[in-house]
N, C-alpha and C positions, 0 to 999 in steps of 0.2 A: 604857601607848603605844598600847594596844588603842582606849583612851576618846577620846585624842587624834587619831587617825588624818588625821579629815576635818578637823580645823582646820591640820593639819600641810597637807597637801595643797591647803586653800585660799590659807595662807600663800605657799607656793613658787607657785600658777599666780595671778600678780599681776594678770596681765589676763581671767582670768575666762576662759578659752576651754576648759577640760576638760580639759585638755593640759600637762604639765611636762617639761622638761628635767632630766637631771641633773647641769649645769651649774649648776641655780639652788640645786642643795643644796651642791657643793661643787667650783668649778672648776677647782681646781689639778689637783686630780685626777682631775679627766672630761679635761683635758685631755693629760694624761698617760698617759691610759689608750687615748683614741680618736684624739688628733690633733688638731691644729688644725683642719682643714680638716675631717672629720666634726662638730665643735662648731658649724664656720660655717650650715652645712648644714641642722643639726640648729635654728639657730638664726633661718634663713629660712624653713624649715619652720612654727615657728609665729607667725612675725609674718604668713604668708598667713590664717592663722587667723582667725574672726570668736567675738569672746564670745558663750556663749551666753544664751538666756533664763533669767534668773534668777526668773520670777515661780513664785511659792511656789503647791504642788500641794497641794488638800486632801484628808484621808486616803480621800474618798468617791468624788473622782477617779479617784485613781490604784487604787481597787477597780476601777472600772468599765473604765480602760484595763486593767488587768492581764486581767478577765473576758474584755475584748473580743479578748485576744491568743488567748485559748482558743477563741471561737466560730468556727465553722465552717459555711457556708453549707447550705442543705437539700440543694441535691444532692450533696454531698460527707458527709453522716449516713447513717447503716445505712438501708438499702432492705430490710425485712423480705419485700416483695413478690417482689423480685428474685431475695431469696435462696432464696426458695421454690420460683421458675420456674427457678432452676439446679437445684435438686435434682432436680425432675421432668423436667427434660432429661436431667440426667446417668444417673437410673434407666431412665427409660423411653423415651431418645430424642426424644420429642415429648411437651410439657402435652396433647396431645386423648387420647393413649394412658395415662398418666398418670389425666385426668381418667375416664376409660371404665373402667378396671382398677383404679384404686385410687380415687377420692374418690366418683364416682358412679354403683358397678357394678350399682346399679338402674336406671340411668338416668331419672330425677326430673328433672332441669334444673337444680337448685337442692341447695344443701345449705344447714341451718342452722346453727346458731353452734357448738352442742353436736357436732353430727356433724362439720363441718370440723373444731373443735379434737380429734376422737378421730382421724380421717385423717392431721392433722399430726405426731401423738404416733407414728404406724403410718409416717408418712413417715422419724422420728426430728428431726424439724424443735425446737430446745430454746430457739428465740426469743421474743418476748414477744407471745402471739396476739392481746390488748387493743391494743397498738398496730400489729400487721399490721391488725386491724379495723378502725381509725380509719386507719391509711392508704390503708385501700380504700374509705373513704367511709360505710361502712354503720353503720347503728342497729344498736341492741343485739338488735333484735328479729327485723331483716333477715335475707332471705337470699343468701347468694352464689351468682352464678351462674359460667359458665364467663367471658363477657365479661369480668366484671370481674376474674378475677384475670389472664387472658391475653388485654388487648386487641390488643397487637401478632399475636397469632395469629391475631385474626378479620381485621386491617388485612392480613395478607399474602393471605389466602385471597379476600378483597373484591380483591384488585389482582389477582391470577390470574382471578377471573371477568371483572373487566374488562376486560382485556386480550385473554383468550382470544375471548371472544364466541359465536361459533355453531360455533365450533370444536370445542367441549366436547361439542356433539349429532353434528357429526362423528366425534370421539375417540369416542363411547359405540355408534355406529352398526357402526362399523369393527370395534370389540372385537367387539360381539353375532356379527357376521357370522364370524368369527373363533373364536367358540367354536361355532358349530353350530347348527340348528335345534333342537337338544333342549333347549338353554338356556333357562332360565325367565328371563324380565326382572325379573318381582318379585325373586328372591332374587341378579341380578345375575350380570354376566360378570366375570371377568379382564381387566385393559388390559394389553396387551403393553406394558413400562418402554421399548423403542426406539419407539412410535408416542407414547409421554406426552414423551419427551424430543425427540421430533423438533416437539411439537407448545409447548412449550416452546422451543427454538429458533427457531423460527416468531414466534413472540408476542415475543421478545428480553425474556423475565422478567427484572429485572433482579436476585430474591433470589437464593435458594439453592433447584435444583430437587428436589436430594434432601432438603433441609429440609421443601419443600411436598410429598414423596409420603409423608412420613412423616405429615405433618398428616393425608393422606388415607387412610392405611393403619393405622387401630385397632389392627387386628388382629395387627400386626405380620406380615403373611402375604410380603410382601417386592412387591407390588401394589395399585394401587388395585381399586377396584369399579365397575364402571358404577352399580351402584345408589345410590353414594355421588353421582357426578358428578350423576346425574338430580336428583338433591335438592336437591345445588349450583346447578344451572343453572335449576329451577321455582323455588325459593324466591327470593323478592326481596331478604329482608335474609339477610344472612351470619349475625349473629347469632342467628336462627331455625335459621337451614339447619344448625349445627353439633349443637346439641343434635337436632336429629330425624334427622340421620343417625347420630349415636352411639346413639340411642333404637331404628335399625333394626338397628344392629352389635350390642347387649345383647337385642332378641331373637331373634335367628339365634342367639347363642350361648347361650343358654337353650332355645333348641329343640334343639342336638345336645347339649347337654348333659340335657334330659328323654331324649333318642333314646340316649345312650351308657347311663344308668339304667335302659332299658325295658332292654338288650338284656342286661343284668347282673340282672337281677330275676329270681328265683326265681317263675316262673307257679304258678297252682293245679293240686294235685295231679293232678288228673282230665287238665286239658291237658301238663301235663307227660307223664301215663303217655302221650296217645293222641300227643301226638309224639316220645317213644321208640319208638312202636311202629313210626311210619310211618318213624322213624330207620331202626331194627332190618331192616323192611324191603326198603327201600332198599339199605341193607347186603348184604342178604343176596342179593337180584337183581343188586347187581353182582359182589361175591363169585362168584354162580352164573354170568354171565356172563364173567367171568375164568377162569373153572375151564373152562368151555365153549371156550374162545378157546385155552388153553392146550392141554388134549385135543384138538380139531383139529391144533392145530402139533405135539404130537408124533406123531397120527395120520398127519398127512401127511407129514411126515420119515422115519418108521417104513415107509409102504407105499413112497418111494422108495429105501430101504436095501433091502429086500427086492427090488424089482425090479429095480435099478441094482446093485447091490453096493456103495456107497457115496452118498455125497450130492453130490461134487463130479463124478461121472460123472453123475449125474441131472440136474446142473446144466448139465452141457455138453450131454448128448443130448436134454435136454426142453427146461429152465427156460430156456435162455439158449441157442440153435443159433446165434442170427445174431450174438453174440458183442458185445452190446452191455453187458455187466457190470451190468447194474442192470434189475431190473422198474418199471417206472415206475409201471403202476395198476394196478385188477383184471382189465382185461380181457386185460392181458399174462400174468397169474397164471393164467387162464384156459385161455388157447392151451396154457401148461406144461404145466397138469393135462391138459388131453386129450390132448397128446401123451404124458403118462404113464399114461395107462391111470385116471384118478383119476376116472372119471363116477360119480357117483351113482346109486343103483340106480334111485329114484324120485324124479320132481319135475325132470328135465331139467334146461335150462338158468338157471330160477329155483333151485333145489337146488344149483347149481353156483355159482351166483354165492353164497348166502348162505355156503354154506361157504368160498369165495376169498375174501369179505371178512372172514371172520374170521381165517383164516391169513394174510392182509397186514395187518392189525392189529394181529397176535399177533408178526408176523415183520419189521416195517421199521423201519428207523432213524427214532431221532424228528430227530436234523440233517437228512436229505435227505428224509425222509417215503418210500425208495424200498427194495426189497429188494436187498441184494445177495448174492454169495458169505459175505461176511464175520457175515449175518445169522444164514445156515443153519449155513454152515460155517467158523466162525473159522478150525481146525486149517489147511485146507490152502492159504490167501494166507497165513497165520504161516509155516508150512512153506514155501511161495515165496521168503516178503523174508528168510527165513535162509538158503536156497539159494542167493540174489544177493549174501548177506554174506558165504557165505563160501568165493563164488568169486572175490568183489575180495581176499577176506582170501591167498587160494593163489594168483592170478592177476594180483593184482594189479589187474584190472578187470574188469567183467562183458565185455564185447567181449574180451577174450585169451581167455577161458574160452572163448567162443564161436567165435573161430577157431580155436581148438585144436580142437576137439571137431567144427567143419564144415570140413574141408581142401579140399570142395569149392564151398565159399560159395555154396550153394544154400538155406541156412537152412531145412533137414530134416537130423533126425540120425533115428538107429533109435533103436530102447529097447536095444540093449545098448550102444549109444554113450552114452548119457544117463547107463544104470547105470553106467559105470565111469565118466565124469564126476561122479559124486554118490561113489563108491567116492574118488575122488581128492581131493576136497574133504571129506570125513569127514563129509557128508547122509546117514547111509545110514539113518534111525530111517525117514525118509519115503518112499523110493523107490516104494514098492507105491505110495501115495495120488498121489502127483506124477505118476507114469505112469498114472495113470487118471484124472486130469484133465486130463493135456497129450494122451495119446490114448487116447479112451474108446472108439473102434469096434476098439482092437486093429489097425492097418492097420501097426505098425510104422516109423509114420512120427510124430516129435515135432517141431509147427514149434515154431524158438526167437523166433517174433515174439509166442508165447503168454508167455512168460515176459517178453519185456521187448522191443514193436517197434523203436521207434529205435535200440536196441543192435543187435537184429539184425540192422536194414537197413545199422546201420554195417560190423557185421562180415563184411555178404556182399559188401561194395562192397572195405572193404580186401583180403579174400582173393581174391576177382575181378584186382584192381590189382595186388597182388602174384605173382597165376600168371601174368597178364600178360608183366608186365615179365619173370617168369623164363625166357616161351616166348621176346618179342623177344630178351631176352639171347642165349640159345640158337640162336635162327635168324639172329643178328647173327655169334655167335660160327662158326656155320658158313661164314661168306661172309667171314670175317677172313683177309687175304691171310698167308701165311707165307713163312717161309725168304729170301733175300734182298731180295726183294721189297718185305714189311714191314721189313724193316730200313733199306734204303733212304726209305722213306714216313716212318720214324721217324728217321732221322739231316735230311730237309728241314726238318720240323717244330723242329727245336732252336732255329735263330734267333726264329721266332713265341715260343717258350715262354720263351726268355729275353730277349723283348722283353716279352712281357708278365708275367713274374714281376719285371722292373727297374721296370716303371709303376705294379706293386701297391707294391713297396716304396719308392719315390719320395714313392706320396703317403701312405703311412704315416708315412711319414719328417717330410713337411711337414704334414700336416692330421691326423693323429695316428689316423685309420683311414679305411676305405675309405670308409665309411659317410656321414664327416663331407665329404670330399673332395667326392663328389656331390652332397651338399647344397650345398656354396660353388660348386662349378665349372657343375652343372647346375640348381641350384634345387629343383627336385621329385624326391623320392624315389620317387613313382609314376609319371613320366614315362619311357616307354621315349625311348633316345635314337639317334640313325643316327650314320652316318659323319661328320657333323660335328663332332658333342657327342663323339664318342670320339676325333676331332681335338684336342679343345682339351684332355681329361687330358694328352697329351703336351706341349702345347704349354705346361703352366703347371708337368713337373715339368723341363722343356728337353731334349725328347727329339724326334729329325728325325721326319717324315712316313714315312718309307721303314718304321723301324722299326713305326709306327701303324698300316701297309698290313699287315706280316706278320702283326701280333699280332690284329687286325680278322677276317683268314680265320679264324683260331684259338678265337674265341669264339663261347660256342653263341648262335646267334640267332634270332629268330621274324620271319621276312618281312623278314628285312632289318633288324631293330630288335633293341637291346639291350638286357634290364631289369636291374636293381641284385640282384634275385636270382637274375639267374644269370651275371653277373660276379662277384659275391660271394656264393655259393652256400650258406655256413653261415647267412647271413641268411634266404634263403628255407628251407632245414631247420628252422632254428628257429622262422619263423613258421606255417609249417604243425605242426609238434610241439605250440606253443604251442596253436591252432585244438583241434589232437584232445585236447588235457589237458583246455581248456574243454567240450566235448560230452563226455566222460566225466565229468566234476565236474558240472557243473550240467546236463547231458541238451539243452540248446539256448544259443546264442548270447544270443537274448532274457532267459532265466532270468541268465543272468550280469549283464546291464544292469541286471534289474530288483535282484538283490541289491547289488551292486556300486556302484549310482548313487546319490548324494546328491542330486539334483536339479538338477546342474550341467551333468550330460552330459558331463562331462569327469574327467581324473584324473591328478594329477601323480604323482613316481614314486615316493612313500612307498606312495601306495594299490596302483598296480603292482604293487610287490614283495610287495604282502599277495595281489594277485591270483594271482602267480604263488605264493607260498606255498602257496594253499590249493589250487590244481590241480597241485600238486607239479611246477611247469615246470623242469626242469635244464640250460634252454641257457642263452645269455648273454643277462639280463634288461635292461642296461645298454643293450647293443646292439640289442636288438629296441625297447627305450621310444624311444632315438633315432629308430627308421626307422619308427613310428610316431605321434612327437610332433607335432603340427601348430601348436603354438602355443609360444613358448620356457617349456619346464619342463612340459608339459602337452600329453596326448592326449586326442582330443576321441573320444568313444564315436562318433557320427557318421558321421566318416571312416573307424572303425576297420568300421563296419557296412559302406561300401561299398567295403572291400577284400575282404569274403569272399566276394559274389558273382563278384568279377572272378580270385579263386584258385580256385573254384569252375569260372569259365569257362574259365581256364589248363587247367585238369586234364581240361575235356571236351572240347578242341581238340585235346592232346595224347593222347588216347585216339581221337578220331576219325583222328588222322594215324596211330598208329598199327595202327590196321585198315586203313585205307587201304593202307600200306605192306604190310601183311601179307597183303592179298588180292592185291598185285601180284605180289607173291614166290611165291605159290601159283600162280597162269596163268603165271608163267616155268619155275616148276618142272613144271609139269603139261608145258608146251610140250618143254619139254627131254626129259622122259621120253617124250612121244610121239615124237620126232624119233629118240630112241636105240631106243625100240619097232619104228618103222618099217626103222631100217636093220636090227635083226635081222632083221626077216621078211623084209627083200630076199636078204640074204643067207643065209638057209634056202632061200629061192625057187632061188635059181642054183645051190644045192649040189643040191637033192633034184630039180629041173628037165631033162632032156636033156642028155646032156654036147655033144652036135652044134649048131653055129651055127644050121644051120636047123631042128633041132628048138624052137632058143629062138626065134629071130626069127617061127615060126610057131604057138608060143603065145600070143608076146605079143601076136599080131597077131588071134588070136581072142579073148586078154581084151578089147581095146580096142572090137571089134566088138560083143560080146555086150552088152545091154541091159541085164541085170541085175549085170554088172561095170563099167559106163561108169563113167568118171572125173569127179567131182561136187566139186571145190575148192570150192565155197560150202558143201555138205554137212560136208566135213570140215572147215570151218574153222568153225561153227556148233557142230562135238564136240568142238573145241578140238584136233583131229590135223593136222596140217599136212602136205604130200607132200611125199615124198624124192627130191629129181632127184638 
């Protein structure tokens, strides 16, 4: 069957079309298996086909056709040159870099066949170098150049030069000006990549700018050199320009290598000994200078300690009496040395300046180039910082500690009070040192501003405000009516209080809180309202105007205006406590903004909670956030900065009102005392003078006629005394 299968197929293919149907082999079985319809479809398909050409092919023709089926066009055959270019780009990022650093390291401009084959072996090329040489179109004894190996790179550089034109000169000049006058034009200057890319964008270079930059940077420095651009611009042929700037690059590389070798080469013994002698002398001089500077510093500190007892005391009395907290230059140090009595015995000002320069160089800080107390006596500032930390641990804040020790709010305490404060905070190891620094003249007065100026000022203001409030409360307590009159006044206020409590309850029940009710009805929480705005509250909760009028007389107002902080006093208390906590934690509101602001000048609720936790605020955070928020869910720090001066202005206005009220009460009290004194004097005169009426009239007439005792009501009013009728 294996031998006769062609004959069997040709017998079944009676039409000679090269295709048969199974029906031609066994019709009945085929119809039973596939069905009549499928068999008809197969027969129709066979009828459509045409018979093939039965011409007989010779063995030679058949072999040619079979070989032609596997023959590929030249562009599909193996490209040896392109393989090498791809390998060079993969390893060196640019064929020019590969030519300069691997193939032609001596910058001869061309390679012989053996040299090229050696370089290919170093590169790791395993192809046929003979076919590569034939593909390059070179004879056996010819040399290969860069233009033969990578002509497409030459075309890219030529296209850049034609498009750029005179812009290359402009780019060279800009780079040389940016490098400065000290840069040699022969050595070249680096070209800024931004300027290079600007030129590429301006000329609309169609290729890859980064690839072109790699071609112009054979040393892989990350930038092109003006020397390369100048050669490219001056040379007419790009085929000659590339080997020329590669030669300049190789010369520069060789010069750097020679310098490096020369730096590590051991010189002759005579030169080496001379160099070692000079180095030894310079080191000895430097060591002697350092020793003299160190000795001058030690002598300076020793004299200060011997004269003043401590360096901290000497700093306050001689070196920094103006409290500048730093010695900025040598002249300031010379003035301090004169005050300390450290004038040289000989030489005068010149000798003093020489010593002062040594001391200044030895004592100044490397960061600030100034002399501070930390440079001379670091223990005193460290003890002062430790004292502040212990005060915060003991009292909660430094301001509370100052308020406790400075009960009068003058910012000055005695040495004994300060010593007791140190014992209370357990800072006993540096009491004497701190007192010598804070009170060097032993005046028994220690200014708290020397410890912390801002905190001391805040403590003084808080103490004075508290004392003023206590005094006002005491004065108001003296004038409070008592007994039946006071009870009657309280009963008269009951309807107003009831109406005020009722409107607050209804507002809370309807809007959730007084703050939200104020926002919904009035619109702005920072705007004060008058009587009309007050009536709107009662209209929204369904209460009549009569109750509104009663409650209006009871609420605290300023210039007949009501603020939210006065209507809901807990909001104002929380806001003032929040400001105090910020001042205690950050020192100032600006410092808080610089630390908490993320660049948007706004703060959401989570960020606000972080701020409250950081400054240990213990009030109602959500209510305060709703009071301060400007947008929905955010508060702006700019709006917050607007309210701080308003709060200070309100405090200042209330302080002026208390002062005015206090002066008026003092005048009334003086007038009352004067009237009582006149009454007592008149009664005493009536009792002591004569009992007869004639005698009293005579005495009275004499008193009115006497110029020395003449009654002058203007004079008595000027003295604050009123005549008793």
